[in-house]
C-alpha positions in Angstrom: 10.4 -2.2 21.8 7.3 -0.2 21.3 5.4 -0.1 18.1 3.2 3.0 17.4 0.6 3.0 14.3 -0.5 5.9 12.6 -4.0 5.0 9.8 -4.7 7.1 7.1 -7.7 6.2 4.5 -8.2 6.6 0.9 -10.4 5.7 -1.3 -8.9 4.7 -4.7 -10.2 2.1 -8.0 -8.1 -0.5 -9.9 -8.5 -3.4 -12.0 -7.0 -6.6 -11.6 -5.8 -8.2 -14.5 -2.6 -10.0 -15.8 -1.5 -8.6 -19.5 -0.2 -12.1 -20.2 -3.0 -14.3 -19.8 -5.7 -14.7 -21.4 -9.5 -12.9 -21.2 -10.4 -15.9 -19.9 -8.3 -16.8 -17.8 -8.3 -13.5 -16.5 -12.2 -13.7 -16.2 -11.4 -16.8 -14.2 -8.6 -15.9 -11.6 -10.1 -12.6 -11.1 -13.6 -12.6 -11.6 -15.6 -9.1 -10.8 -12.0 -7.6 -9.9 -11.1 -7.9 -13.8 -14.0 -5.4 -14.4 -12.1 -3.6 -17.8 -13.3 0.1 -16.4 -12.0 -1.1 -13.0 -13.7 -1.4 -9.3 -13.1 0.6 -6.3 -12.4 0.5 -2.5 -12.1 2.4 0.0 -8.7 1.6 1.9 -7.2 1.6 5.3 -3.6 2.2 5.6 -2.1 1.1 9.1 1.7 1.5 9.1 3.8 0.5 12.8 6.9 1.7 13.4 9.1 -0.1 16.0 11.8 1.7 18.8 12.9 2.8 21.6 11.2 6.3 23.0 13.7 9.3 22.7 14.3 10.2 26.6 13.8 14.1 25.4 10.7 13.8 23.8 9.2 10.4 24.9 8.0 9.5 21.4 9.2 6.7 19.2 8.5 8.5 16.2 6.1 12.1 16.5 2.7 11.1 15.6 2.2 14.4 13.1 5.5 13.4 11.6 4.6 9.8 10.2 1.1 11.4 9.2 2.7 13.9 6.9 4.8 11.2 5.7 2.4 9.2 5.2 0.2 12.0 3.3 3.2 13.0 1.0 4.8 10.1 0.4 1.6 7.7 0.1 -2.0 9.3 0.3 -1.3 12.6 -2.3 -0.4 9.8 -5.3 -3.6 7.0 -4.4 -6.5 9.0 -3.3 -9.1 9.0 -5.8 -6.8 7.8 -8.3 -6.8 4.8 -10.3 -4.1 2.6 -9.2 -3.7 1.0 -12.4 -3.0 4.3 -14.8 -2.9 7.3 -12.2 0.0 6.3 -10.3 3.8 6.4 -11.2 5.0 4.4 -8.6 2.6 1.2 -9.3 2.9 1.6 -13.6 3.4 -2.2 -14.2 2.7 -3.9 -11.2 -0.7 -5.6 -10.3 -2.8 -3.8 -8.3 -3.3 -6.2 -6.1 -3.8 -5.6 -1.9 -0.4 -7.7 -1.7 1.4 -5.6 -4.3 0.2 -2.4 -3.3 1.2 -3.0 -0.1 5.2 -4.2 -0.4 5.2 -1.4 -2.8 4.0 1.1 -0.1 6.9 -0.5 1.9 9.3 0.0 -0.4 8.6 4.0 -0.8 8.5 4.4 3.3 11.1 2.1 4.7 13.3 4.8 3.7 11.4 7.9 5.0 11.0 6.7 8.4 12.8 8.1 10.9 13.3 7.7 13.8 12.3 4.3 14.4 12.4 1.5 12.2 9.4 0.5 9.9 8.0 -2.4 11.8 4.4 -3.4 9.6 2.0 -2.2 7.5 -1.5 -3.7 7.0 -3.5 -2.8 3.7 -7.4 -2.5 4.6 -9.5 -3.7 1.1 -12.4 -3.4 3.4 -13.2 -4.2 7.0 -13.1 -7.9 6.4 -9.8 -7.9 4.1 -6.4 -6.9 4.7 -2.7 -7.6 3.9 0.0 -7.7 6.7 3.7 -7.2 5.6 6.5 -7.1 7.8 9.5 -5.9 5.0 10.4 -9.4 3.8 12.1 -9.2 0.5 9.5 -10.0 -2.7 10.2 -9.6 -5.5 7.0 -8.1 -7.5 7.3 -9.2 -11.4 6.5 -5.6 -13.5 4.2 -6.2 -16.6 3.4 -4.0 -19.5 0.3 -3.4 -18.5 -2.8 -2.5 -21.3 
C-alpha cells in the first residue's frame, strides 16, 4: 500500500462555544477561543489517499485531481470565512479542529477515487493539529446563536 498526501492552506475565523452552556461555563471551557467576535487561524489541511498505483499511470491518485477536489469541496467554502456563520456544512457544529476534521472527512470520503481516503490532518498552528482516520464519530449538532 502506498500513501499519497496533498496539502492546502486556508485562513478562517471561528468561535468555540456551546449554546447549552452558560456564558461562565463557555468562558471556563473555551477561554479566549470563546471571543464573541471569533478569532482566526491559518490552517493547513493534509489529505492522504491510500492505494496501489495504476500500472498505466503509476499514480495512486492524480495529484492534480486531488488538488481540484480539495479546492472545490473544501477551500472554496472555508477560506476567509467565519466557520460558525458562513459555511453551510458546519452549521450547528462547534467548529473545533476535531469537528472540522471529521466533517471534512465526511465530505471527501465519497469524492476521492481512485484510492481510498486514509487520513486527514488539520493544523491550527505549527504546534497543534488533529489527525483522523475515519472511525465512525457522531458530531452533536446544536442550535448556535
